[in-house]
Phi, psi and omega in degrees: 000138182258130179245142177292136188284340179280302187250359181065011180283167182247009177277072191238143175231152176298149183224048175079188184231157187266185190291340171275358179085019178269131188300137172248147179233164181219125176279132180250018175290133181290337180276351185266163179300335170088009184287154176278157186207162172242164179288323180232136177250135171286308178280130183292336186291341182265352175301145185298314184275004186296316180299323178295322184287326178294315178299311175311307185288320181299325177295344176268021174061045176261142176292164175303312180302311179299317180290324185290318181292323183292315181277347187069039177240168174285152171304322183294330179292320184292315183297315180297319177299312175297324180293319178302314178293326181291328178293320177294322177295320180296323174297319177298320181289328177288324175296328177288324179293330185282000000 
């Protein structure tokens, strides 16, 4: 049985194959974002838990280059993830002040 990496639900169906012939899947759970996914990714930057790992390592005051090297992702991926998280934090802070 295949579970969605986002919501961990099992309402998953096949969703065709990519150009390399790798099977893609789609979560059909209404509470899930409903994105398609693969079971295995070649590039670590596409893995579901990578954003959390980037944040965890950054909290230890590790630099962007070191994070990228440790996780096997690009510096741009690390920077984009940190920028996105900062934007989310700023939005939450604005809501708290209102």
